[in-house]
C-alpha positions in Angstrom: 16.4 -6.3 -13.3 19.1 -8.8 -12.2 16.5 -11.1 -10.8 14.4 -11.0 -14.0 17.5 -11.6 -16.1 18.5 -14.6 -13.9 21.7 -12.9 -12.7 20.6 -12.9 -9.1 18.8 -15.4 -6.8 17.5 -13.0 -4.2 16.7 -9.3 -3.9 14.8 -6.9 -1.7 11.6 -5.5 -3.1 7.8 -5.2 -2.9 5.3 -8.0 -3.6 3.4 -5.6 -5.8 6.5 -5.3 -8.0 7.4 -9.0 -7.9 4.0 -10.4 -8.9 3.8 -8.8 -12.4 7.3 -10.0 -13.2 6.4 -13.6 -12.2 8.9 -13.6 -9.3 8.4 -15.4 -6.1 8.0 -13.3 -3.0 8.8 -14.1 0.7 7.9 -11.3 3.1 10.7 -10.6 5.6 9.1 -7.9 7.7 6.0 -5.8 8.0 6.0 -2.0 7.8 3.3 0.4 8.8 3.0 3.9 7.3 0.9 6.7 8.8 -0.2 9.9 7.2 0.0 12.9 9.5 -2.8 15.3 8.7 -3.7 18.6 10.2 -7.0 18.4 12.0 -8.6 21.1 9.9 -7.4 19.6 6.7 -9.1 16.3 7.6 -12.5 17.9 6.9 -11.5 19.7 3.7 -13.0 18.4 0.4 -9.7 17.2 -1.2 -8.9 14.9 1.8 -12.5 13.7 2.1 -12.4 12.8 -1.6 -9.2 10.9 -1.1 -10.8 8.9 1.8 -14.0 8.3 -0.2 -12.0 6.9 -3.1 -9.9 4.7 -0.8 -13.1 3.2 0.5 -14.4 2.2 -3.0 -14.5 -1.5 -4.0 -12.3 -0.6 -7.0 -9.5 0.7 -4.8 -9.7 -2.2 -2.5 -9.7 -4.7 -5.4 -6.6 -3.0 -6.9 -4.7 -3.2 -3.6 -5.6 -6.9 -3.3 -4.5 -7.4 -6.9 -1.2 -5.8 -6.3 -0.5 -7.9 -3.3 1.4 -7.1 -0.1 -0.8 -4.2 1.0 -3.1 -4.4 4.1 -5.5 -1.5 3.8 -7.9 -2.8 6.5 -7.1 0.2 8.8 -6.8 2.8 6.0 -8.3 6.1 7.2 -8.2 5.2 10.9 -7.6 8.1 13.2 -4.9 7.1 15.7 -4.5 10.3 17.6 -6.7 13.3 17.9 -5.6 15.9 20.4 
């Protein structure tokens, strides 16, 4: 809140949080997050519903609206042994 109140010039945070507050944002680094899923669980209905939702135009539009999220590879299987 110090940034919003004008008591600080710089702070660490997420673009998705800075935008709604009208704060400028300069990305300093890029982080990737992977979700580790048991092979059997991948095919279970709850996880399949999650992936189906994540592929919807509504979900993609919201991620774009929030800013700072690259979901291009969402749902990509990186390792399957």
